[in-house]
mmCIF file of the C-alpha atoms, coordinates in Angstrom:
data_MODEL
# 
_entry.id   MODEL 
# 
loop_
_atom_site.group_PDB 
_atom_site.id 
_atom_site.type_symbol 
_atom_site.label_atom_id 
_atom_site.label_alt_id 
_atom_site.label_comp_id 
_atom_site.label_asym_id 
_atom_site.label_entity_id 
_atom_site.label_seq_id 
_atom_site.pdbx_PDB_ins_code 
_atom_site.Cartn_x 
_atom_site.Cartn_y 
_atom_site.Cartn_z 
_atom_site.occupancy 
_atom_site.B_iso_or_equiv 
_atom_site.pdbx_formal_charge 
_atom_site.auth_seq_id 
_atom_site.auth_comp_id 
_atom_site.auth_asym_id 
_atom_site.auth_atom_id 
_atom_site.pdbx_PDB_model_num 
ATOM 1  C CA . MET A 1 1  ? -72.990 -151.789 -47.483  1.00 0.00 ? 1  MET A CA 1 
ATOM 2  C CA . GLU A 1 2  ? -76.038 -150.277 -45.941  1.00 0.00 ? 2  GLU A CA 1 
ATOM 3  C CA . ASN A 1 3  ? -78.148 -151.848 -43.253  1.00 0.00 ? 3  ASN A CA 1 
ATOM 4  C CA . LEU A 1 4  ? -81.025 -153.922 -44.648  1.00 0.00 ? 4  LEU A CA 1 
ATOM 5  C CA . SER A 1 5  ? -83.480 -152.663 -42.058  1.00 0.00 ? 5  SER A CA 1 
ATOM 6  C CA . SER A 1 6  ? -82.887 -149.070 -43.146  1.00 0.00 ? 6  SER A CA 1 
ATOM 7  C CA . GLN A 1 7  ? -83.533 -150.072 -46.759  1.00 0.00 ? 7  GLN A CA 1 
ATOM 8  C CA . GLU A 1 8  ? -86.858 -151.667 -45.869  1.00 0.00 ? 8  GLU A CA 1 
ATOM 9  C CA . ASN A 1 9  ? -88.084 -148.477 -44.190  1.00 0.00 ? 9  ASN A CA 1 
ATOM 10 C CA . THR A 1 10 ? -87.221 -146.214 -47.116  1.00 0.00 ? 10 THR A CA 1 
ATOM 11 C CA . PRO A 1 11 ? -90.374 -144.700 -48.628  1.00 0.00 ? 11 PRO A CA 1 
ATOM 12 C CA . ALA A 1 12 ? -90.918 -145.031 -52.355  1.00 0.00 ? 12 ALA A CA 1 
ATOM 13 C CA . MET A 1 13 ? -90.418 -141.898 -54.411  1.00 0.00 ? 13 MET A CA 1 
ATOM 14 C CA . SER A 1 14 ? -93.502 -140.337 -55.968  1.00 0.00 ? 14 SER A CA 1 
ATOM 15 C CA . TYR A 1 15 ? -93.859 -139.780 -59.702  1.00 0.00 ? 15 TYR A CA 1 
ATOM 16 C CA . LYS A 1 16 ? -93.327 -136.046 -59.139  1.00 0.00 ? 16 LYS A CA 1 
ATOM 17 C CA . GLU A 1 17 ? -90.008 -136.708 -57.397  1.00 0.00 ? 17 GLU A CA 1 
ATOM 18 C CA . TRP A 1 18 ? -88.939 -139.024 -60.218  1.00 0.00 ? 18 TRP A CA 1 
ATOM 19 C CA . ALA A 1 19 ? -89.930 -136.480 -62.874  1.00 0.00 ? 19 ALA A CA 1 
ATOM 20 C CA . LEU A 1 20 ? -87.911 -133.773 -61.100  1.00 0.00 ? 20 LEU A CA 1 
ATOM 21 C CA . THR A 1 21 ? -84.969 -136.144 -60.608  1.00 0.00 ? 21 THR A CA 1 
ATOM 22 C CA . ILE A 1 22 ? -84.864 -137.127 -64.280  1.00 0.00 ? 22 ILE A CA 1 
ATOM 23 C CA . PHE A 1 23 ? -85.295 -133.518 -65.415  1.00 0.00 ? 23 PHE A CA 1 
ATOM 24 C CA . LEU A 1 24 ? -82.447 -132.294 -63.212  1.00 0.00 ? 24 LEU A CA 1 
ATOM 25 C CA . ALA A 1 25 ? -80.202 -135.182 -64.276  1.00 0.00 ? 25 ALA A CA 1 
ATOM 26 C CA . SER A 1 26 ? -80.742 -134.277 -67.926  1.00 0.00 ? 26 SER A CA 1 
ATOM 27 C CA . LEU A 1 27 ? -79.301 -130.768 -67.524  1.00 0.00 ? 27 LEU A CA 1 
ATOM 28 C CA . PRO A 1 28 ? -75.853 -130.620 -69.188  1.00 0.00 ? 28 PRO A CA 1 
ATOM 29 C CA . PHE A 1 29 ? -73.290 -129.936 -66.433  1.00 0.00 ? 29 PHE A CA 1 
ATOM 30 C CA . ILE A 1 30 ? -75.474 -129.618 -63.368  1.00 0.00 ? 30 ILE A CA 1 
ATOM 31 C CA . GLY A 1 31 ? -76.999 -133.019 -64.081  1.00 0.00 ? 31 GLY A CA 1 
ATOM 32 C CA . LEU A 1 32 ? -73.655 -134.817 -63.951  1.00 0.00 ? 32 LEU A CA 1 
ATOM 33 C CA . ILE A 1 33 ? -72.786 -133.175 -60.652  1.00 0.00 ? 33 ILE A CA 1 
ATOM 34 C CA . LEU A 1 34 ? -76.185 -134.029 -59.190  1.00 0.00 ? 34 LEU A CA 1 
ATOM 35 C CA . VAL A 1 35 ? -75.990 -137.652 -60.339  1.00 0.00 ? 35 VAL A CA 1 
ATOM 36 C CA . LEU A 1 36 ? -72.571 -137.957 -58.682  1.00 0.00 ? 36 LEU A CA 1 
ATOM 37 C CA . VAL A 1 37 ? -73.934 -136.466 -55.447  1.00 0.00 ? 37 VAL A CA 1 
ATOM 38 C CA . TRP A 1 38 ? -77.016 -138.699 -55.492  1.00 0.00 ? 38 TRP A CA 1 
ATOM 39 C CA . ALA A 1 39 ? -74.932 -141.807 -56.207  1.00 0.00 ? 39 ALA A CA 1 
ATOM 40 C CA . PHE A 1 40 ? -72.453 -141.347 -53.368  1.00 0.00 ? 40 PHE A CA 1 
ATOM 41 C CA . ASP A 1 41 ? -74.295 -139.334 -50.695  1.00 0.00 ? 41 ASP A CA 1 
ATOM 42 C CA . SER A 1 42 ? -75.258 -141.364 -47.637  1.00 0.00 ? 42 SER A CA 1 
ATOM 43 C CA . THR A 1 43 ? -78.487 -139.434 -46.992  1.00 0.00 ? 43 THR A CA 1 
ATOM 44 C CA . THR A 1 44 ? -79.987 -139.929 -50.473  1.00 0.00 ? 44 THR A CA 1 
ATOM 45 C CA . ASN A 1 45 ? -83.049 -142.147 -50.882  1.00 0.00 ? 45 ASN A CA 1 
ATOM 46 C CA . ILE A 1 46 ? -81.873 -145.699 -51.693  1.00 0.00 ? 46 ILE A CA 1 
ATOM 47 C CA . HIS A 1 47 ? -84.009 -145.846 -54.856  1.00 0.00 ? 47 HIS A CA 1 
ATOM 48 C CA . LYS A 1 48 ? -82.550 -142.591 -56.179  1.00 0.00 ? 48 LYS A CA 1 
ATOM 49 C CA . LYS A 1 49 ? -79.056 -143.729 -55.179  1.00 0.00 ? 49 LYS A CA 1 
ATOM 50 C CA . ASN A 1 50 ? -79.359 -146.989 -57.120  1.00 0.00 ? 50 ASN A CA 1 
ATOM 51 C CA . TRP A 1 51 ? -80.850 -145.157 -60.119  1.00 0.00 ? 51 TRP A CA 1 
ATOM 52 C CA . ALA A 1 52 ? -77.950 -142.671 -60.067  1.00 0.00 ? 52 ALA A CA 1 
ATOM 53 C CA . LYS A 1 53 ? -75.349 -145.452 -59.927  1.00 0.00 ? 53 LYS A CA 1 
ATOM 54 C CA . GLY A 1 54 ? -76.997 -147.184 -62.881  1.00 0.00 ? 54 GLY A CA 1 
ATOM 55 C CA . ASN A 1 55 ? -77.156 -143.892 -64.746  1.00 0.00 ? 55 ASN A CA 1 
ATOM 56 C CA . LEU A 1 56 ? -73.425 -143.325 -64.142  1.00 0.00 ? 56 LEU A CA 1 
ATOM 57 C CA . LEU A 1 57 ? -72.671 -146.815 -65.432  1.00 0.00 ? 57 LEU A CA 1 
ATOM 58 C CA . ILE A 1 58 ? -74.620 -146.130 -68.617  1.00 0.00 ? 58 ILE A CA 1 
ATOM 59 C CA . MET A 1 59 ? -72.820 -142.779 -69.041  1.00 0.00 ? 59 MET A CA 1 
ATOM 60 C CA . VAL A 1 60 ? -69.410 -144.453 -68.745  1.00 0.00 ? 60 VAL A CA 1 
ATOM 61 C CA . ILE A 1 61 ? -70.342 -147.186 -71.237  1.00 0.00 ? 61 ILE A CA 1 
ATOM 62 C CA . ALA A 1 62 ? -71.675 -144.570 -73.678  1.00 0.00 ? 62 ALA A CA 1 
ATOM 63 C CA . MET A 1 63 ? -68.493 -142.489 -73.399  1.00 0.00 ? 63 MET A CA 1 
ATOM 64 C CA . ILE A 1 64 ? -66.330 -145.555 -74.039  1.00 0.00 ? 64 ILE A CA 1 
ATOM 65 C CA . LEU A 1 65 ? -68.383 -146.421 -77.133  1.00 0.00 ? 65 LEU A CA 1 
ATOM 66 C CA . VAL A 1 66 ? -68.254 -142.839 -78.433  1.00 0.00 ? 66 VAL A CA 1 
ATOM 67 C CA . PHE A 1 67 ? -64.488 -142.582 -77.994  1.00 0.00 ? 67 PHE A CA 1 
ATOM 68 C CA . ALA A 1 68 ? -63.951 -146.000 -79.585  1.00 0.00 ? 68 ALA A CA 1 
ATOM 69 C CA . PHE A 1 69 ? -66.135 -144.948 -82.553  1.00 0.00 ? 69 PHE A CA 1 
ATOM 70 C CA . LEU A 1 70 ? -64.308 -141.637 -82.937  1.00 0.00 ? 70 LEU A CA 1 
ATOM 71 C CA . PHE A 1 71 ? -60.919 -143.282 -82.617  1.00 0.00 ? 71 PHE A CA 1 
ATOM 72 C CA . LEU A 1 72 ? -61.749 -145.972 -85.149  1.00 0.00 ? 72 LEU A CA 1 
ATOM 73 C CA . PHE A 1 73 ? -63.410 -143.847 -87.817  1.00 0.00 ? 73 PHE A CA 1 
ATOM 74 C CA . GLY A 1 74 ? -61.408 -140.700 -87.119  1.00 0.00 ? 74 GLY A CA 1 
ATOM 75 C CA . GLY A 1 75 ? -58.202 -142.675 -87.473  1.00 0.00 ? 75 GLY A CA 1 
ATOM 76 C CA . MET A 1 76 ? -59.430 -144.223 -90.713  1.00 0.00 ? 76 MET A CA 1 
ATOM 77 C CA . ALA A 1 77 ? -60.301 -140.781 -92.112  1.00 0.00 ? 77 ALA A CA 1 
ATOM 78 C CA . LEU A 1 78 ? -56.896 -139.436 -91.087  1.00 0.00 ? 78 LEU A CA 1 
ATOM 79 C CA . LEU A 1 79 ? -55.095 -142.334 -92.748  1.00 0.00 ? 79 LEU A CA 1 
ATOM 80 C CA . ALA A 1 80 ? -57.210 -141.963 -95.893  1.00 0.00 ? 80 ALA A CA 1 
ATOM 81 C CA . GLY A 1 81 ? -56.345 -138.266 -96.025  1.00 0.00 ? 81 GLY A CA 1 
ATOM 82 C CA . LEU A 1 82 ? -52.633 -139.034 -95.676  1.00 0.00 ? 82 LEU A CA 1 
ATOM 83 C CA . ALA A 1 83 ? -52.825 -141.707 -98.387  1.00 0.00 ? 83 ALA A CA 1 
ATOM 84 C CA . ASN A 1 84 ? -54.302 -139.215 -100.855 1.00 0.00 ? 84 ASN A CA 1 
ATOM 85 C CA . ASN A 1 85 ? -51.391 -136.779 -100.441 1.00 0.00 ? 85 ASN A CA 1 
# 
């Protein structure tokens, strides 16, 4: 856990920095790599670090939901196709 005094002295990010951060994170493969770096790098701004960790959590939840949806409905379609033969 980081020192509280270092967190208090962290400057807030400007709207330009946030816009660039969100734009870069939205790029397909580069964005994932950057979000991982921002989430676990010790020199990253604490606000960006927390945002990146939250973004990773949302990505993991979304992937779990997508795979569960594909497994459920893909499996049902496969079974329906086998039943028709």
